[in-house]
N, C-alpha and C positions, 0 to 999 in steps of 0.2 A: 558259401554265399547262398542266401535265400532269394527267391524270385517270385513276383506276383505280376500277372499281366492284366493291364487295364484295357481290355479289349474294346476297340471302338473309340477310345478316349486317350488323348495324348497328355502325358503328365506335365504339370506346371509347378507344383509345389508339394513338399513332403514335410511333415512335422511329427516328431515323437511326442507322446503325451508326457506332461510334466508329473503325472501321477503314477503311470504304469510303464514299466520298461518294455512291455510286449505290445503296446497299443500304438498304432501309427495311422495318421490321416494323410490322404493324398487328394489334392485338388487337381482335376483333369478337365480337358475340354475336347469336344469333337472337332474334327477338321482343323487340327493344329491351333485352335483358338480363334480362327478367322471368322467362322460363322457356325451356328448350331448350338447344341446344348452343352451343359457342363455336368460334371458328376463329382460328388464328394464320397470317397471311400473311407470307411473306418475299418481297419484291419487288425487282426490279432496274430502275433507271431507265436508259433509253437515249434517244438522240436521236429515235428513232421510237416512243417510248412503250413499253408492255408488250404484246407480241404472243405469244400462246400458239400453238404449232404442234403439240405432241405431248403426249398425256396418258398417264401410267403410273400405274396404281392398284394399291396394295397394302394389306393390312389387317394391322396389328400389334396384337394384343389388341383393345382397344376403340377403337383409333385408326385413322382413315383417313389415309393418307399419299399425297398426290397431287403429282406432279411435272409441271411445265409447262415445256417447252423453248421459249425465246424464238425469234423468227423467225430462220431460218438465214442470212438476209442480213446480220445484225448480226455484226460481227467478234467472235470469242471469246465468242459467246453462252453464257450459263451458265444454270443451272437455277433456276426459281422453285418454292418449296415452299409448301404450305399444310397445316396440321395441324389436324384436327378433334378437339375435346374433348367430353366428355359434359356439361359445364356451361359457363355463360357465362364469358367472359374479360373482365376489366376493366382490366388494365394489363400492361405488358411492359417488360423492361429487358435490354439487351445486356450480355453479359459484358465486363469490361474486361481480362480475361486471355486469353480464347480467342475469336478472331474468328468461330467457328462456333456459339458457345453463346449461348442466350437463355432468360430465365426469364419465366414468366407467372403472373399472379394470377387465381385462379379463383373462381367463385361457390360451389363446393362446399366451400370452405375449404382447398383444396389449393394448393400452390406447386409448379410443375413446371419442370424444366430440360430444354431440348431442345438437341440437337446436329445441325445441318443437314448435317453431313458424314457421318453414319452413318445406317443404316436402323433403329436401335433407338430408338424414341421412346416416352415420354421417357426420358432416360438417368438421371433422378433425379426422385422425387416425394415431397413431404413433406405429411403430413396432420395438422397440429397445431392450426391455427386452428379455432375452433368455429363461425365464421360466415363470410360472404363476405370474401374477401381483395380489397381495393380498390386497393392500390398496391404497387409494388415498385421498389426503387432499388439500383443497384450502388454499392459503395464506390469512388469515383473516385481515392482516394489509395492505399490499401493494395491495392486491386483483387482481394482474395481473399475478400471477403465481400459479402453484399447483405442488405437488410432488406425486410420486408413489413409491412403494417399491415392491420388487419381491423376489421369491425364488432363483433367480440367484445371490443373495448377493449384490444387488445394490439398491440405491435410485436415482431416476432421477427427476430433476426439469424441468418443462415445461412452455412454454408460448403459449396461444391459437393462437398467431400471428406467431409462428415460426414452420417451418416444421420438425425441429429436436429438441432434448432436449437442454436445456440451460446448464445443468451441471449434471455430474454423480458422486455420492458419493459411494465409495465401503464400504461394511460392512463385506465382506468375510464370510457371514453367511446367512442362509435362513431368510429373513427379513419379518416378518408378519405385521408390522405396522410402519408407518412413519407419522409425523405430524409437521406442522409449529406451532411455538409458537403463541398464540393469542395476545401476547404482543409485539412481535418484528417481523419485516419482514425478518430478517436475521438469525434467530435461528430456527433450526428444530431438531427433535429427532426421534429415532427409537428403536424398540425392536426386538429381533431375537431369533433364536433357540439356540444361545450360552449363553443365560441367562444374557445378558448385555443390559443396557440402554445406548444409545449413544446420545451425544449432539453435534451438529454441529453449528458452527458460521461462516457464509459466509463472515463476515468482516475480518476474519483472512486470512493470505496468503495461497494459495492453497498448497504450498509446505510444510506447517505445518500440516502434517498428514491428508491431504485432508480435511481441515477445522474441523477435529475432535478435540474438546476441552475437553470432558469428556467421559470416558468409565467406567460406574458404574456397578459393579456386583450386580445383582438384588437379589441374594440369600445369600449375605453376612449378617452377624449378626449385629443387632443394638448394639452400645456400651452402657454399663451401668456404673454406678459409681464405682462398685466394681469388675466386671468381664465381660468377653465377653460371651453373650448367644450363644448357639449352632446354627450354621448356618444350613440351610436346603440344601440338595443336589441340584445342579443346574438342572433345567428343562426348557423346551421351554417356552418362554414368547410370548403370542399371541396378546396382546392388550395393549395400554396405552393411556393416555389422559392428556392434560395440564389443570390445574386448571384455571378457567376463571377470578379469582380475585387475586390469589396469583401467581405472575409471575415466581416464582422459584419452584413451586410445581407441581410434576408429579405423577400420579398413574399408576401402572403397574399390570398386572395379566396374568395368563396363566395356564399351565398344572397342577401345584401343588395346585390349587384351592384357593390360597391366593391372596388377593389384598394388594399391598404395596404402600405407598406414600413416595416420596423422595423430599428432598430439594437440588436442584443442586448447591446451594452455599456451601454445605458441602458434596461433592461427596464421601468422605471416611467415612462418619458418619453411613451409612447404612440406612435402612428404618426408617422414622419417625413414621409410624403407620403400623400395620399389621391387616387386617380385615379378619377374618376366619368365615366360615359358609357354603360355597358352598361344595357340595359333589363330584362334578366332575369339569373338567377344566372350567375356565372362558374364554369365547370367546370374550366378548366385554364389555368395561366400558366407561362411559361418565359422566363427571362432570356436575353438574347443572349450567345452565346459570343465575340462580336467587340467589342461596345460595352457599356461598363459601366453606361450609364443607360437602355438600351433593353430592353423586354420585350414579349412577345406574350401575348394572352389569347384564350381560346375560350369562347363563351357560349351559353346556351340561347336567346338572342335571334337565333341563326342567323348571327352575325357573328364574325369574328376581328379583333382590333384590335392595332395596334402603338402603344406608348406610350414616352414619355420620363419618367422620374421627376424630371427637372430637377436631378439631383445634380451634374452637371458644368457646369451653366449653358448646356448646348447642347440645350435642350429643343425646338428647332426654331422657325423663324420663317416667316411667310407671305410668299412672294415670287411675285407674279403669280398668286395664288390657290392656290399649292401650298406645303405645309409642307416646308421644307428641313431636313435634319439634316447637320451637317458630317461625320459618320462615314459617311453614306450618299450621298455625292456632292453634298451641299448645302453651304451656307455660312451663317455667322451664328450668333448665340446669343441666348438669352433671359435673363431675370433669374434663372433657376434653378427656376421653378415647373414642376411636372409637367404634361404635357398629352398629349392624344391626337394621334398623328401621322398616322393613317390607319386605314381599315377595309376588310375584304374580305367581301363579302356574297354570294358565289357558292353557299354552302351553302343548302339548302332545308329543313333540319331542325336540331335541336340540334347545335351543334358541341361535341364532347366531348374532342378531343385536338389538340395542336399541338406541334411540335418544330422546332428549328433545325438546319440542316446545319452541321456543324463545319468543313467544308472550303471552299476557294475564296473568292470575293467574299462579303462579308457581305450578308445579306438573304434568302438562299434558305431556305425553310421548307416544312413539310408540315402539313396539317390533315385531320382525319377527323370524321365526324358520323353522326347517325342516318339521314341520307339515303343511306347505303350508298356513300359516295364518299370516296376519298382524293384530295386536291388538293395538287399541288406547285407552289409559286408564289414569286414574288420580292416581298418586302416593299417594295422600292423602287418597284414599279409602282403601289402603292396609296397612296403618301405624299400626303397632302392630300385624300384622299377621305373 
């Protein structure tokens, strides 16, 4: 397990580069994001961890740009950057077009685009949201746009080439998470404080409910053959993610500690799976880029957990006290019920961000938390714990 300390700044989000398996971005905030500055770290992973050898400091407008050169003993050592902002940072997303560009969501309502190959930071800044911007996500299909969501009850779509937003989608509720579908350039989703999952299709006329095609109650009961099971009281939904292999499957999670999966082809059906185990709110979830039934979660209970939703029948079986998964070096299958495959409890404060590495053997991931630590670890090492 590799570790990097974000001294003075509490982690909020972590994202692997879609171009390099060793490059990671961390969005962090001073004073737990309540008041103070933000900082974006661009980190490089090496066999020897991250070792700073030289500091070069410059000031560009209100930004501090600090370059740290890695240990000279490492072959082709490259530069690590960190960018200071005047307000908290809550999320970040790498460009899918340009390997050097990355966007951040800020507490002052701004959305900023950085380019780590130039000394002009930021290269673009938009100030249209009226309240904190809490999430941002790049369009994985068209690759030329990205979205942001805010506590002001709107989702905005942006293009790096335009000085203003392309489109604004109202949600009329504090929107914690928005995301483009990884299967379509025109479909995006959001979850909010009103406990609903929204699906937007930009191909529909704008007059048709502002492109809203589904409004799915997250806490509705799943139907059974004989009776309706009891619904849970609505609570704020903080995070969601699209399955990378099943184009109609979305997972949601939030304050009530439960992870739910939905099939948007049947919006009135209720959740197709409910995963329980966290003791406090779930702050972030991420489906595996390698296995269709596996996802990670980060929670305020200071743990990150790996789950199978049971959709493939390979939810993992216990062998010698260890849960095995056939896609992670294990064998065997279950009846298809979702289950917890393992937990990592090395964080000592709220865990707020988690992400998978897209490259190499499945299982490598990164997590950040309010304990000012980035941890890079292998999911396979915690299976069965």
